[in-house]
C-alpha positions in Angstrom: 124.2 97.6 83.8 124.9 99.3 87.2 121.8 99.7 89.4 123.7 100.6 92.5 123.2 104.0 94.2 125.8 105.5 96.6 124.8 107.5 99.6 127.7 108.9 101.7 130.2 106.1 101.7 127.7 103.2 101.4 126.1 101.6 98.4 122.5 100.5 97.9 122.4 97.5 95.5 119.5 98.9 93.6 117.2 101.9 93.7 113.9 100.2 94.8 113.2 100.3 98.6 110.2 99.5 100.8 108.9 102.5 102.6 108.7 102.9 106.4 105.3 102.1 107.9 104.3 99.8 105.1 106.6 96.8 105.6 106.6 96.7 109.4 109.8 95.1 110.8 110.3 92.9 107.8 109.1 89.6 109.3 105.5 90.5 108.4 106.4 90.1 104.7 108.6 87.0 105.1 108.0 84.8 102.0 106.3 87.6 100.1 109.0 90.1 99.6 112.3 88.9 97.9 114.8 90.5 100.3 117.7 89.4 98.1 116.5 91.9 95.4 115.2 94.7 97.7 117.3 97.9 97.5 116.6 98.8 101.1 114.1 98.2 103.9 113.0 101.3 105.8 111.8 100.0 109.2 108.6 101.0 111.0 109.3 104.2 113.0 111.4 103.7 116.2 110.7 106.1 119.1 112.3 106.0 122.6 109.2 104.7 124.2 106.5 102.3 122.9 103.5 104.0 121.3 100.0 102.5 121.0 99.1 104.9 118.2 95.9 106.8 117.5 92.3 105.5 118.0 90.8 103.3 115.2 90.0 103.5 112.4 93.5 104.5 111.4 93.4 103.6 107.8 90.6 104.5 105.4 90.5 103.9 101.6 89.7 106.9 99.5 89.1 107.4 95.8 92.7 107.1 94.7 94.7 106.3 97.9 94.7 105.8 101.6 94.2 108.0 104.6 96.3 106.9 107.5 96.5 108.1 111.1 98.7 105.5 112.7 100.2 107.9 115.2 103.7 106.3 115.0 102.6 103.1 116.8 105.7 101.0 117.5 107.2 98.8 120.1 109.8 101.3 121.3 113.5 101.3 121.3 114.1 98.6 123.9 111.9 96.0 122.3 113.1 97.0 118.8 116.6 96.0 119.8 115.6 92.8 121.6 112.7 91.5 119.4 113.0 93.1 116.0 116.6 93.8 115.3 117.7 90.1 115.4 115.5 89.3 112.4 116.2 92.6 110.6 120.0 92.1 110.9 119.7 88.7 109.2 118.2 90.1 106.0 120.4 90.3 102.9 119.2 93.8 102.0 120.3 97.1 103.6 118.2 98.0 106.7 117.6 101.7 107.4 116.0 102.7 110.7 113.2 105.2 110.5 113.7 107.4 113.6 110.9 109.5 115.1 110.0 111.2 118.3 108.0 114.0 120.0 111.0 116.3 120.5 114.5 116.6 119.1 116.0 114.9 122.1 114.0 111.7 121.2 115.8 111.5 117.8 119.2 111.9 119.4 118.5 109.2 122.0 117.3 106.7 119.3 120.2 107.2 117.0 122.7 107.2 119.9 121.5 103.8 121.1 121.2 102.3 117.7 124.8 103.4 116.9 126.0 101.6 120.0 124.0 98.3 119.6 123.5 97.7 115.9 125.3 97.9 112.5 122.4 99.7 111.0 123.1 100.7 107.3 121.7 104.2 108.0 119.0 106.3 109.4 115.9 107.9 107.9 114.9 110.9 110.1 111.2 111.2 110.1 110.6 114.9 110.8 107.6 115.0 108.6 104.9 113.1 110.4 101.9 115.4 111.3 102.1 113.9 114.9 105.6 115.0 115.5 105.5 118.5 116.8 107.6 121.0 118.8 105.7 123.9 120.4 102.6 122.9 118.4 104.5 123.0 115.1 105.5 120.0 113.0 109.3 119.8 113.3 109.8 119.4 109.6 108.2 122.7 108.7 110.8 124.9 110.4 114.1 125.3 108.5 116.1 126.4 111.6 114.8 123.4 113.6 115.5 121.0 110.7 119.1 122.3 110.3 119.8 122.2 114.0 118.4 118.7 114.5 120.3 117.3 111.5 123.5 118.9 112.7 123.1 117.4 116.1 122.5 113.9 114.6 125.4 114.4 112.3 127.7 114.5 115.3 126.5 111.1 116.5 127.1 109.0 113.4 129.1 108.6 110.3 126.4 106.3 108.8 124.1 107.8 106.1 121.5 110.3 107.4 118.4 110.6 105.3 115.9 113.3 106.2 112.3 112.6 105.2 110.6 115.8 104.0 106.9 116.8 104.4 105.1 118.3 101.4 102.9 120.2 103.8 105.0 123.4 103.6 104.9 126.6 101.5 108.3 125.9 99.9 109.8 122.4 100.3 113.2 123.7 98.9 113.8 125.7 102.1 113.5 122.6 104.3 115.6 120.6 101.9 118.4 123.1 101.9 118.3 123.3 105.7 118.7 119.5 106.0 121.6 119.6 103.5 123.2 122.4 105.4 122.9 120.4 108.6 124.8 117.5 107.2 122.1 115.2 105.7 123.4 112.7 103.1 120.1 112.3 101.3 116.5 113.3 101.4 113.3 111.2 101.2 110.7 113.1 99.3 107.8 113.1 100.2 105.8 111.9 103.2 102.0 111.9 103.1 99.8 114.9 102.3 97.2 116.1 104.8 93.8 114.9 103.8 90.3 114.4 105.3 87.2 112.3 104.6 83.7 112.8 106.0 81.1 110.1 106.8 78.0 111.8 105.4 75.6 109.5 107.2 77.2 110.2 110.6 78.1 113.7 109.6 81.5 113.4 111.1 85.1 112.9 110.0 85.9 109.3 109.2 89.2 109.4 111.1 88.9 110.2 114.8 91.9 112.5 114.5 89.9 114.3 111.8 92.8 114.9 109.4 95.2 112.2 108.3 98.0 111.4 105.9 97.0 110.8 102.3 99.2 108.3 100.3 98.8 106.3 97.1 98.2 107.3 93.4 96.5 110.6 94.3 99.7 112.1 95.6 102.1 110.9 92.8 102.0 114.2 90.9 102.7 116.1 94.1 105.6 113.8 94.9 107.2 114.1 91.4 106.8 117.9 91.5 108.4 118.0 94.9 111.4 115.9 93.8 111.9 118.1 90.8 111.8 121.3 92.9 114.1 119.9 95.6 116.5 118.6 92.9 117.0 122.1 91.7 117.9 123.2 95.3 120.3 120.6 96.7 123.2 118.4 95.5 122.7 115.4 97.7 120.7 112.3 96.5 116.9 112.3 96.6 114.8 109.2 97.3 111.4 109.7 95.7 108.2 108.3 97.0 104.5 108.9 96.9 102.0 106.9 94.8 104.4 104.5 93.0 102.3 101.6 91.8 104.3 100.3 88.9 107.7 100.7 87.1 106.5 103.7 85.0 105.6 105.6 88.2 109.1 104.9 89.5 110.8 106.0 86.2 108.9 109.3 86.4 110.5 109.9 89.8 114.0 109.0 88.5 113.5 111.3 85.5 112.4 114.1 87.8 115.8 113.9 89.7 115.5 111.1 92.2 118.3 108.6 92.6 116.2 106.0 94.4 112.5 105.3 95.1 110.5 103.8 97.9 107.2 101.9 97.6 104.6 102.2 100.3 100.9 101.9 99.6 101.7 99.8 96.5 103.0 97.0 98.9 99.5 96.7 100.3 98.1 96.0 96.8 100.9 93.7 95.7 103.6 92.5 98.1 105.7 91.5 95.1 105.7 94.9 93.6 109.3 95.9 94.4 110.7 93.2 92.1 108.3 94.1 89.4 109.3 97.8 89.6 113.0 96.9 89.6 112.6 94.7 86.5 110.6 97.5 84.8 113.4 100.0 85.5 116.0 97.5 84.1 114.0 97.0 80.9 113.5 100.8 80.5 117.3 101.3 80.8 118.0 98.6 78.2 115.5 100.1 75.8 117.0 103.6 76.3 120.7 102.5 76.3 121.3 103.5 79.9 124.2 102.0 81.7 123.7 103.2 85.3 121.0 104.8 87.5 123.0 108.1 87.3 122.1 108.3 83.6 118.6 109.4 84.6 120.1 112.6 86.1 120.7 114.3 82.8 117.1 114.7 81.7 115.6 117.0 84.3 118.4 119.5 83.7 117.2 120.0 80.1 113.7 121.0 81.1 
């Protein structure tokens, strides 16, 4: 059985990865996550300068998920290289840097420096965080901006470029095509959905930033629908994420047209979830006489 997935000219050993922002820089889960069996680790966001993040509380549990307003808190590019990369580079799984910034130039700076100083497997370009804006507009909502940024990054690297899409747009297919036209090798689909919770005793929003990113089981149907719609619009691989809490959830994403999956909020519930999801996918493939992950790709075309 072949569980590998090719993106550009590199191969992920299996389709199950740990999502950015939920596994830190890897060392936080040492002894809990089996890195020998992890398809890929997507690092916490890396920006040119350190960020303290938004005021607390940043994470609030809701009925079927989490609201988060981290604000891209991270140690910055310089400390990432000196303090975090030595551990990450020792891991047996592919490590993919999640790259973020406040303006397009920030993304170019981070990728350029990482190209020079690391053998990073690839880059996930986080243009979909609500805190990343250009002229007051989230970068990931403007097709022209997405295509131009992706094309500029393409000139800097031959390593896989994965663009992370926001669901908070009218038609996610337009953004997906723009990223593909710019030279993206794959798409992560989706980032969090804008949500809000109110403290009725204080009569105020629970999160100081008022709105936040909703993740977890509540957004799984949104993520699956987004993957299916994007699959009909582009030819490059799609990495599905959003509310995957078990193997069945991951299989839904694969049947909808994803080639890989990422697990985020599920890691907070069970740090061993990635292996359980991988084993569940393997068992499903055995039961359905599938020989490779690419065998999933035929089903969505019949719908």
